N, C-alpha and C positions, 0 to 999 in steps of 0.2 A: 504494500499499499504506500503512494507518495506522501511523504510530508504533508502537513495541515498547509504550512506555509508556502509550498512549492506552488509553482504558478500552472495555472491550469493551461494545458496545451489542448485546445479545441478546435474543430476545424471550422472554418470560415466559409460563408457563401462563395461560389464561383464568382470571377469577373474575368472580362474578354480583355484582358491586357497584354500586349505583345511584350514577348521574352525578350530580356537581354541577352548577349552570347554567352554569360557566366551563367543564367538562370536556365538557358536551353543546354549548357554542359551538364548543370547538375542534374536536370530532369532526364537527361540522357542515360546518366550513371544509375538515378533510381528506377528508371523504367527496366535497366537490363537485369533480368533475373539471377545472372549469375555473380551480381554484386550486391548482396543483401544490404541495405543501409539502414543504419541505427540512430537514434536520438538519444543522448543520455542528458539525464536532467538532474544536476546536485541539488540539495537542499537549499542552497543560497541562491537558486534562479539560474544559474550558470547553466548552459545547456551547449552540447557540441554534436554536429551532425558527422558521422564517419561512417566507413565500409572496410572490409578487410581487400587488398590488393593480394592477390596470388603471386607466388613466384612465377617469373618468367625466365624459363631455362634458356631462350635466346640471349635475352639482355642480362641476365642476372639480378634484373630490378624487381622489386616488390617483397612479398612475404613480409607484411606491415600494412597497420592502420593508416588509412588516409583520412584525414580531415577536410570535410568539405566546408565552402564559405558559409557561415550561419547567416548573414543578411541575405544573400540570395536564397538559401533554405527556408528561411523566415518569411521572406517575398512570395514563394512559392507555397507556402501553407497558407498565407493570408488570401492568397487567391482561388485557393482551392484546388491547385495543381498536384498537391502531394497530400496525403492523410497518413495518422499515426495510428498504429494498430493497438493491441491491446499493451496494459503497463507491465514490465517487470521489475517488481521491487525489492530493494534489499535495504540494509540501514545507511548506507552513504548516497545511493543514488536510485533512478529509475529510469529503464531503459523502455522505449518503444521502438517497435519495426516501423520504418518509414516505407512506404507503398505510393506509386504514382496513381493518380485517378484519372481512371479513363474517361473520354469524354462521354458525356449521355448522348445516346441515339437521339438524333429528331423525331418527333413523333411522327408515326405514320400517316403521309398524305392520303386524303380519302380519293379514289380513284373516280373520276366522272365516267358515267356509263358511255359505253363506247356509240358513237354516233353511226347510225345505220346509214349507207348512203342512199340519196334520193333515188325514189322508184322511177325508173325511165316511162315515158309515155308510151305504153304499147298498144293502147287501144286505137289512136288513128291508124298506127303501121298495121295492125290486124284488118282494121275495118277496108284499109287500102287494098291488103292481099286477097280479102274475100271479094272485094269489089273485081279485081283482076281475074280472079278465076272463074267468077261468074260471066265475065264478058267474053 
């Protein structure tokens, strides 16, 4: 359970604001299922977004936690582009899983009934054929 004085990390309503380059990079990382992102909230209110970067055998880099820019992550949360999962709390901190919020699908549009093509005026043609046969 988070401490009573810890800030509430609730989700805000969506806004259609354009993303900055840094926010787009953060959202790309959060959206990648191979990089689970977490936010750790301390009792004093400090919080840090981070993910585990696996070791890259080619470059020899990785194998460590990488912090994400807090301001951009907070902005993504404020605009409803990322959300927090269930809290996991211990004495010194509370940790939440961070997930990208998928845009809601547009409501389905009602299809107008198909318009049937106009019926050709066949009566005069038939009458002309009958007259031609009779003659």
